[in-house]
C-alpha positions in Angstrom: 93.7 38.3 75.7 95.7 41.0 75.8 94.7 42.2 72.1 91.4 42.6 73.9 92.8 45.2 76.6 94.4 47.0 73.9 91.7 47.6 71.4 89.2 48.6 74.6 86.8 45.9 74.4 87.7 44.7 77.9 86.8 48.2 79.0 83.3 48.6 77.0 81.9 45.3 78.9 83.4 46.6 82.6 81.5 50.0 81.6 78.2 48.2 80.4 78.2 46.2 83.7 78.7 49.4 85.3 75.7 50.7 83.6 73.5 47.8 84.3 74.4 47.4 88.0 73.6 51.2 88.6 70.2 50.8 86.4 69.6 47.7 88.3 70.5 49.0 91.8 68.1 51.9 91.2 65.4 49.6 90.3 65.6 47.5 93.4 65.8 50.1 95.4 63.0 51.7 94.4 61.1 48.9 94.7 62.1 48.1 97.9 61.1 51.7 99.3 57.8 51.0 97.2 57.7 47.9 99.8 58.7 49.8 102.8 56.3 52.8 102.2 59.6 55.0 102.0 59.1 56.2 98.1 58.0 59.8 99.2 61.1 60.7 101.1 63.9 59.2 98.3 64.9 60.4 95.2 66.6 58.4 92.2 70.2 58.8 93.6 69.0 57.4 97.0 67.2 54.6 95.0 70.5 53.4 94.0 72.5 53.8 96.7 69.7 51.9 99.0 69.9 49.0 96.3 73.6 48.4 95.5 74.2 49.2 99.9 71.1 46.9 99.9 72.5 43.8 97.4 76.0 44.3 99.5 73.9 43.5 102.5 72.1 40.7 101.0 75.2 39.3 99.7 76.7 39.6 103.5 73.7 38.0 105.3 71.3 36.1 102.7 73.7 34.7 100.2 75.7 32.4 102.0 72.4 30.4 103.1 71.0 30.2 99.9 73.9 29.7 97.6 73.1 32.6 95.3 75.2 35.9 94.5 74.2 39.3 93.9 74.1 42.1 91.4 77.2 43.5 93.2 78.9 40.2 91.7 77.8 40.6 88.3 74.8 38.3 88.5 71.9 39.5 87.1 69.9 36.5 87.3 66.3 36.4 88.8 67.4 34.6 92.5 70.7 37.4 92.4 68.0 40.1 92.3 65.8 39.0 94.8 68.4 38.5 97.2 69.6 42.2 96.4 66.1 43.1 96.7 65.5 41.3 100.3 68.8 43.0 101.4 67.7 46.3 100.2 64.4 45.7 102.2 65.9 45.0 105.6 68.3 47.9 104.8 65.3 50.2 104.5 63.9 48.4 107.9 66.9 49.2 109.8 66.9 52.9 108.7 63.2 53.1 109.7 64.1 51.5 113.1 66.6 54.2 113.7 64.4 57.2 111.9 61.2 56.0 113.3 61.4 54.0 116.0 59.7 51.6 114.0 60.3 49.0 111.2 57.2 50.7 108.7 
């Protein structure tokens, strides 16, 4: 275990998880923006932010009810991505409610 930290294997694994987290967060944010019809207003950076913050929101609201993790917990299973996507949709609905006065 100590040898793994010295030769960099531990850090490479964490770096890969970070890159996958960003990519999956971006895709989930993009899918949520397509579902909520806000895709024309967002760029790639905002899609990543929406995906990651939405995953946090989904983990806080939905995950305890379903017993499934999110992508923020390095769980990249389909149920975890579903919870993260639903959290991103909820986030965009809240943003639209404050911005436009309606959910869509």
